[in-house]
C-alpha positions as MATLAB code, in Angstrom:
seq = 'MTAKLFEQRRDKLAEQMSEGDFVIVFANQQGKLEKFSQDNNFLYLTGLNHPELIFAGGKYGGQFNSMLFIERSDPDRVVWEGKKLSAEEAVQISGIQTVKHLDEFYGVLSAYSPLIKKAFSNLGFAALNMPPTYPMHMLEPLRTRHPQIEIRQLNELIAPLRKIKDESEIKQLQQAIDVTGEGILDIMQSAAAGMMEYELEATLFFRMQVSGLKRWGFAPIIAAGINAATLHYEKNECRIKAGDLILMDVGASCNNYSADITRCFPAGAKFSPRQKQIYGIVLDVQKRVIELVKPGVELSTLNASARNWLAEGMQAIGLIKSADEVGKYYMHSVSHFLGMDTHDVGGREAKLEAGNVITVEPGIYIPDEKLGVRIEDDVLVTKRGHQVLSRHIPKEIADIEKIRRQALK';
ca = [
     -28.606  -46.838  -19.885;
     -28.062  -50.669  -19.759;
     -25.493  -52.461  -22.592;
     -28.623  -53.546  -24.577;
     -28.862  -49.615  -25.647;
     -25.519  -49.285  -26.428;
     -25.689  -52.619  -28.803;
     -29.226  -51.176  -30.501;
     -26.903  -48.224  -31.115;
     -23.907  -50.075  -32.572;
     -26.379  -52.180  -34.724;
     -27.932  -49.372  -35.962;
     -24.263  -47.690  -36.780;
     -23.625  -50.501  -38.714;
     -26.518  -50.385  -41.194;
     -25.563  -47.091  -42.038;
     -22.341  -48.712  -43.175;
     -21.252  -50.363  -46.647;
     -19.281  -53.931  -46.876;
     -14.924  -53.380  -45.980;
     -16.232  -50.008  -43.868;
     -14.374  -49.910  -40.733;
     -14.715  -47.620  -37.510;
     -11.939  -46.524  -34.494;
     -13.312  -44.684  -32.283;
     -10.646  -43.200  -29.575;
     -12.305  -42.505  -26.347;
     -10.253  -39.040  -24.488;
      -7.241  -39.187  -23.338;
      -7.004  -38.116  -19.262;
      -5.413  -34.900  -18.798;
      -3.156  -34.790  -15.402;
      -5.075  -33.815  -12.369;
      -7.522  -32.745  -14.647;
     -11.207  -34.192  -14.258;
     -12.112  -36.554  -16.919;
     -14.581  -35.920  -19.555;
     -15.381  -38.270  -22.485;
     -15.678  -37.828  -26.096;
     -19.622  -38.100  -26.569;
     -19.276  -39.965  -30.234;
     -17.131  -42.907  -27.923;
     -19.828  -42.276  -24.940;
     -23.018  -42.651  -27.160;
     -21.556  -46.130  -28.711;
     -20.109  -47.829  -25.404;
     -21.520  -46.294  -22.276;
     -18.138  -46.437  -21.293;
     -16.643  -43.247  -19.355;
     -13.330  -43.816  -19.162;
     -10.300  -42.926  -20.389;
      -7.606  -44.464  -22.785;
      -9.926  -46.774  -24.510;
     -10.800  -47.519  -28.298;
     -13.978  -48.988  -29.730;
     -13.027  -50.517  -33.319;
     -15.594  -52.473  -35.705;
     -15.761  -53.363  -39.413;
     -18.687  -54.804  -41.619;
     -17.620  -57.934  -43.706;
     -19.584  -60.833  -45.467;
     -22.708  -58.714  -44.009;
     -21.817  -58.850  -40.521;
     -20.964  -56.034  -38.090;
     -17.774  -57.485  -35.968;
     -16.849  -54.867  -32.596;
     -14.091  -55.340  -30.408;
     -12.402  -52.885  -27.420;
      -8.768  -51.890  -26.359;
      -8.624  -51.264  -22.950;
      -5.389  -50.441  -20.730;
      -3.507  -53.503  -19.301;
      -3.144  -53.560  -15.594;
      -0.360  -52.362  -13.852;
      -0.683  -53.168  -10.374;
       2.338  -50.402   -9.581;
       0.286  -47.922  -10.476;
      -3.137  -48.265   -8.729;
      -2.014  -46.726   -5.490;
      -1.322  -43.666   -7.700;
      -4.081  -43.421  -10.763;
      -6.801  -46.054   -9.590;
      -8.098  -49.393  -10.573;
      -8.347  -49.529  -14.112;
     -11.775  -50.781  -15.644;
     -11.272  -54.812  -16.201;
     -12.623  -56.442  -19.597;
     -15.602  -58.306  -17.547;
     -16.257  -54.112  -16.339;
     -16.582  -53.189  -20.123;
     -18.340  -56.337  -21.499;
     -21.085  -55.696  -18.622;
     -21.413  -51.837  -19.346;
     -21.125  -51.551  -23.329;
     -22.058  -55.443  -24.212;
     -19.132  -55.783  -26.685;
     -17.921  -58.957  -26.107;
     -14.206  -58.754  -27.620;
     -12.093  -57.274  -25.525;
      -8.128  -56.867  -25.950;
      -5.466  -54.565  -24.590;
      -4.510  -50.964  -26.188;
      -0.802  -52.391  -27.020;
      -2.586  -55.282  -29.144;
      -4.126  -52.444  -31.174;
      -1.829  -51.730  -33.965;
      -1.243  -55.339  -34.461;
      -4.879  -56.405  -34.741;
      -5.469  -53.229  -36.743;
      -2.353  -54.378  -39.705;
      -4.204  -58.007  -39.632;
      -7.358  -55.626  -41.120;
      -6.148  -53.228  -43.105;
      -5.983  -55.355  -46.137;
     -10.188  -55.603  -45.926;
     -10.679  -51.710  -45.085;
     -11.677  -50.075  -47.927;
     -13.178  -46.784  -45.875;
     -11.784  -46.081  -42.081;
     -14.615  -43.865  -40.032;
     -12.502  -42.326  -36.587;
     -13.506  -39.363  -34.449;
     -10.523  -37.127  -35.893;
     -11.808  -34.071  -34.795;
     -10.227  -30.952  -36.578;
      -7.350  -29.737  -36.242;
      -5.808  -26.239  -37.967;
      -3.172  -26.499  -40.356;
      -0.155  -24.602  -37.906;
      -1.791  -26.516  -35.131;
      -0.833  -30.482  -33.819;
      -2.771  -32.934  -35.208;
      -5.657  -34.555  -33.142;
      -4.711  -37.642  -30.665;
      -7.278  -39.826  -33.655;
      -5.079  -38.194  -36.479;
      -1.863  -39.093  -34.881;
      -3.079  -42.535  -34.091;
      -4.406  -43.035  -37.721;
      -1.183  -41.589  -39.503;
       0.459  -45.235  -39.822;
      -2.833  -46.409  -41.582;
      -2.849  -42.926  -43.584;
       0.873  -43.529  -44.705;
       1.139  -47.546  -45.354;
      -2.070  -47.990  -46.673;
      -2.855  -44.553  -48.924;
      -5.564  -47.126  -50.457;
      -8.193  -46.806  -47.453;
      -9.709  -43.376  -47.359;
     -10.453  -42.191  -43.453;
     -13.314  -40.196  -42.914;
     -15.239  -38.437  -40.068;
     -17.653  -40.370  -38.139;
     -19.861  -38.029  -37.633;
     -20.977  -38.740  -41.523;
     -22.106  -41.898  -40.259;
     -23.244  -41.697  -36.544;
     -24.910  -37.469  -37.009;
     -28.297  -39.116  -38.461;
     -28.445  -41.513  -35.497;
     -27.560  -38.751  -32.954;
     -29.926  -36.382  -34.066;
     -32.766  -38.577  -33.229;
     -32.838  -39.199  -29.492;
     -34.321  -41.877  -27.756;
     -35.837  -42.011  -24.479;
     -33.173  -41.868  -22.266;
     -31.520  -39.092  -24.135;
     -34.413  -36.963  -23.328;
     -34.442  -38.283  -19.885;
     -30.901  -37.002  -19.323;
     -31.561  -34.152  -21.299;
     -34.539  -33.057  -19.381;
     -32.918  -33.317  -15.855;
     -29.898  -31.097  -17.006;
     -32.213  -28.716  -17.918;
     -34.822  -29.253  -15.131;
     -31.181  -28.591  -12.502;
     -30.291  -25.213  -14.920;
     -34.104  -24.260  -14.062;
     -33.423  -24.641  -10.538;
     -30.196  -22.687  -10.091;
     -31.962  -19.821  -12.539;
     -34.418  -19.783  -10.145;
     -31.883  -19.399   -6.952;
     -30.113  -16.747   -9.403;
     -33.205  -14.234   -9.774;
     -33.988  -15.114   -5.955;
     -30.535  -13.749   -4.498;
     -29.201  -11.483   -7.120;
     -28.614   -7.971   -6.130;
     -26.463   -4.748   -7.582;
     -22.812   -4.841   -6.445;
     -22.733   -8.376   -7.092;
     -20.264   -9.701   -9.333;
     -20.924  -11.903  -12.515;
     -18.789  -15.024  -11.274;
     -20.846  -14.944   -7.924;
     -24.213  -15.632  -10.106;
     -22.144  -17.914  -11.982;
     -21.444  -20.065   -8.444;
     -24.715  -19.780   -7.249;
     -25.924  -21.715  -10.490;
     -22.601  -24.240  -10.361;
     -23.365  -25.133   -6.950;
     -26.809  -25.735   -7.500;
     -25.461  -28.252   -9.824;
     -22.861  -29.514   -7.667;
     -25.484  -30.489   -5.167;
     -27.969  -32.183   -7.762;
     -25.306  -34.909   -8.920;
     -24.100  -32.677  -11.885;
     -20.648  -32.188  -12.116;
     -20.059  -30.308  -15.500;
     -21.545  -27.379  -17.660;
     -22.401  -28.326  -21.246;
     -20.641  -25.311  -22.023;
     -18.668  -22.153  -20.273;
     -21.460  -19.919  -18.710;
     -22.213  -16.593  -19.745;
     -23.478  -14.375  -17.437;
     -23.599  -10.928  -19.050;
     -24.462   -7.540  -16.956;
     -25.102   -4.361  -18.936;
     -23.075   -3.700  -22.007;
     -21.757   -7.257  -21.737;
     -24.518   -9.069  -22.203;
     -24.611   -7.208  -26.302;
     -21.205   -9.391  -26.744;
     -22.453  -12.820  -27.673;
     -19.939  -15.173  -26.794;
     -19.096  -13.046  -23.240;
     -17.472  -15.380  -21.214;
     -15.055  -13.074  -18.383;
     -18.096  -13.018  -16.037;
     -16.267  -10.589  -13.856;
     -17.928   -7.796  -13.973;
     -19.655   -5.771  -11.172;
     -23.604   -5.737  -11.642;
     -24.902   -2.090  -11.526;
     -28.249   -0.909  -10.668;
     -30.480   -0.850  -13.463;
     -28.639   -3.403  -15.651;
     -30.408   -6.427  -17.567;
     -28.547   -9.289  -16.724;
     -28.469  -11.986  -19.347;
     -27.350  -15.851  -18.162;
     -27.010  -18.553  -21.770;
     -26.051  -21.684  -18.979;
     -26.608  -25.721  -19.285;
     -25.643  -28.000  -17.127;
     -24.256  -31.508  -18.421;
     -26.320  -34.703  -17.269;
     -23.766  -37.869  -18.582;
     -22.911  -35.544  -21.775;
     -26.182  -34.138  -22.287;
     -26.623  -30.312  -22.048;
     -29.092  -27.851  -21.275;
     -29.005  -24.790  -23.193;
     -31.043  -22.290  -21.772;
     -31.346  -18.275  -22.152;
     -32.669  -16.142  -19.400;
     -32.532  -12.282  -18.883;
     -33.984  -10.424  -15.494;
     -33.182   -6.608  -14.223;
     -30.940   -5.918  -11.318;
     -33.591   -4.177   -9.699;
     -37.325   -5.242   -9.017;
     -38.073   -4.642  -12.056;
     -37.696   -3.864  -15.861;
     -37.165   -0.137  -16.894;
     -39.546    1.172  -19.868;
     -37.069    0.590  -22.589;
     -35.635   -3.030  -21.211;
     -39.575   -4.052  -21.081;
     -40.127   -3.138  -24.669;
     -36.858   -4.684  -25.901;
     -37.848   -7.733  -24.129;
     -41.392   -7.834  -25.053;
     -40.149   -7.920  -28.890;
     -37.749  -10.706  -28.256;
     -40.430  -12.921  -26.334;
     -43.415  -12.564  -29.214;
     -40.917  -13.404  -31.508;
     -39.536  -16.648  -29.561;
     -43.383  -18.008  -28.816;
     -44.205  -17.497  -32.396;
     -40.928  -19.287  -33.606;
     -41.671  -22.117  -31.466;
     -45.518  -22.847  -32.712;
     -43.322  -23.466  -35.670;
     -41.639  -26.605  -35.066;
     -42.665  -29.472  -36.334;
     -41.726  -32.173  -38.210;
     -40.901  -31.564  -42.162;
     -39.756  -27.874  -41.363;
     -36.524  -26.697  -42.338;
     -33.916  -24.925  -39.797;
     -33.978  -22.331  -42.620;
     -37.334  -21.305  -41.747;
     -37.524  -21.146  -38.332;
     -34.267  -18.348  -39.076;
     -35.884  -16.670  -41.852;
     -39.203  -16.163  -39.765;
     -37.434  -15.281  -36.452;
     -35.196  -12.591  -38.776;
     -37.989  -11.305  -40.345;
     -40.517  -10.922  -37.176;
     -37.226   -9.157  -35.063;
     -37.384   -6.635  -38.134;
     -40.727   -6.077  -37.558;
     -40.355   -5.192  -34.182;
     -37.696   -3.250  -34.285;
     -39.336   -0.835  -37.100;
     -42.009   -0.628  -35.520;
     -40.480    1.168  -31.862;
     -38.137    3.118  -34.858;
     -35.022    0.951  -34.081;
     -34.461    0.332  -37.483;
     -35.968    2.129  -40.870;
     -36.167   -0.894  -42.920;
     -35.966   -4.621  -42.782;
     -32.228   -4.768  -44.312;
     -30.869   -3.257  -41.366;
     -32.061   -6.188  -39.162;
     -28.201   -7.603  -38.705;
     -27.237   -4.347  -36.503;
     -28.999   -6.051  -33.610;
     -29.634   -9.396  -34.792;
     -26.203  -11.208  -35.739;
     -26.804  -15.057  -35.253;
     -29.188  -17.940  -36.186;
     -32.445  -18.656  -33.818;
     -32.026  -22.569  -33.422;
     -29.359  -25.305  -33.389;
     -29.484  -28.770  -32.756;
     -29.271  -30.182  -28.779;
     -27.618  -33.282  -27.274;
     -24.272  -34.451  -26.198;
     -22.524  -31.402  -27.748;
     -24.408  -27.920  -27.002;
     -24.021  -27.329  -30.838;
     -24.648  -30.540  -31.418;
     -24.439  -32.846  -35.116;
     -27.371  -32.124  -37.474;
     -26.047  -29.042  -39.760;
     -28.103  -25.689  -40.222;
     -30.040  -26.898  -43.051;
     -32.115  -30.150  -41.807;
     -35.451  -30.878  -41.847;
     -36.732  -31.308  -38.409;
     -38.000  -35.459  -37.186;
     -39.692  -36.201  -34.261;
     -37.062  -37.047  -31.442;
     -35.529  -33.495  -32.753;
     -34.298  -31.388  -29.890;
     -33.381  -27.720  -30.882;
     -32.681  -24.522  -29.187;
     -34.625  -21.332  -30.231;
     -33.067  -18.196  -28.892;
     -33.936  -14.755  -30.658;
     -32.616  -11.874  -29.504;
     -31.717   -7.997  -29.905;
     -28.341   -6.588  -28.779;
     -28.036   -2.611  -28.568;
     -24.369   -1.830  -27.055;
     -24.737    2.200  -27.425;
     -27.600    1.302  -24.880;
     -25.640   -1.086  -23.114;
     -28.368   -3.276  -23.177;
     -28.410   -7.053  -24.677;
     -31.467   -9.378  -24.601;
     -31.833  -13.026  -25.468;
     -34.675  -16.109  -24.569;
     -33.974  -19.740  -25.198;
     -35.959  -22.450  -24.810;
     -35.293  -25.906  -25.565;
     -37.636  -27.841  -27.415;
     -38.062  -31.280  -28.666;
     -39.913  -31.704  -31.783;
     -42.727  -34.575  -31.684;
     -44.888  -36.641  -34.258;
     -47.259  -34.099  -34.077;
     -45.443  -30.897  -33.228;
     -43.266  -29.839  -30.022;
     -42.729  -29.834  -26.245;
     -40.777  -27.138  -24.626;
     -38.449  -29.367  -22.492;
     -37.565  -26.201  -20.571;
     -41.307  -24.595  -20.069;
     -41.030  -24.588  -16.252;
     -38.382  -21.581  -16.370;
     -40.092  -18.486  -15.883;
     -39.699  -15.853  -18.717;
     -42.919  -13.737  -18.644;
     -42.321  -10.206  -17.485;
     -44.911  -10.347  -14.776;
     -43.458  -13.539  -13.411;
     -39.698  -12.484  -13.311;
     -40.516   -9.184  -11.792;
     -42.479  -10.924   -9.048;
     -39.568  -12.897   -8.230;
     -37.402  -10.026   -7.911;
     -39.985   -7.839   -5.970;
     -39.663  -11.040   -3.571;
     -35.810  -11.274   -3.614;
     -35.311   -7.188   -3.175;
     -37.812   -7.603   -0.239;
];
């Protein structure tokens, strides 16, 4: 990615803004002895993967002017913290020509305050009984001293931009998906009853690390047996038993772009008849929902279709008696947007557009049978339909059983 790309993104952001609008986007803070992870909106607009920075810009006289605030270098701290981002490096990466220091931020903001009508920021969310987020804290002087300024969430400006993925974003998502798929295959080829769930997690994390991807997109779910019937099971600490079906909901992150893939496989060489029956229903519904994906279709249509088809499948095998009982065994939506956030900006009621990337992930969860099945793929909406970005990751029963037979020889 080049500075020109980030300049184009900021230009598109400016098109969403009105006269007197101002954006203030804070980079994440660096935790003590922690690996740094950047705020997605800051990274999207600047390309700078460094902590303690602030991006600001305002629209006045029909022009959008932007500036960047960076840490002032302290030679005495270099030995402890390493070299800080220089102004020259910041300009080269981001394309932002005006670079100031953090200790100048409030002075500059004070000068612009009389001109600001609305200030948009990556405020985040904090419960009323929790401390404010860092951006909330930093903008509190603006809120109290200039009550005429409306301070709003940045998402309403940036969500329409981030929903439509450009070529570089799709390339990074594809890399995250491909590495995740390689790790899933590693697990299917090496897992056996008696292993711990976290050993399988470690197998995938190793594949990510040697492939140059350092982070998970989200906390991985490796759930065997009854654990797979807990939707957000994240402990990954149980021993895998013979006969278990193992559910993996995992995703590597490539430059903050997250894969989100779910696959299930038996601890033994093949699915049990009941596992195969439930898996077959979920797989059939998933394929049918994917075929619906194209521009103009609403996410609510995908959700309603998945729910109806799962209900039909459950009724056919006697799991439920009527369609309104489907919620006993299927509790979540079938799709969400995917990108820099695993549950990316876009909303649940959106209409699909070319350039969207979504998940398709129906499931059936039967705690009484210690069984949970979910199958999830990442799908790009194209001008004429869709492309399954995770299509090379095995999900057919015959393919999975072939892998397991070879693994357990």
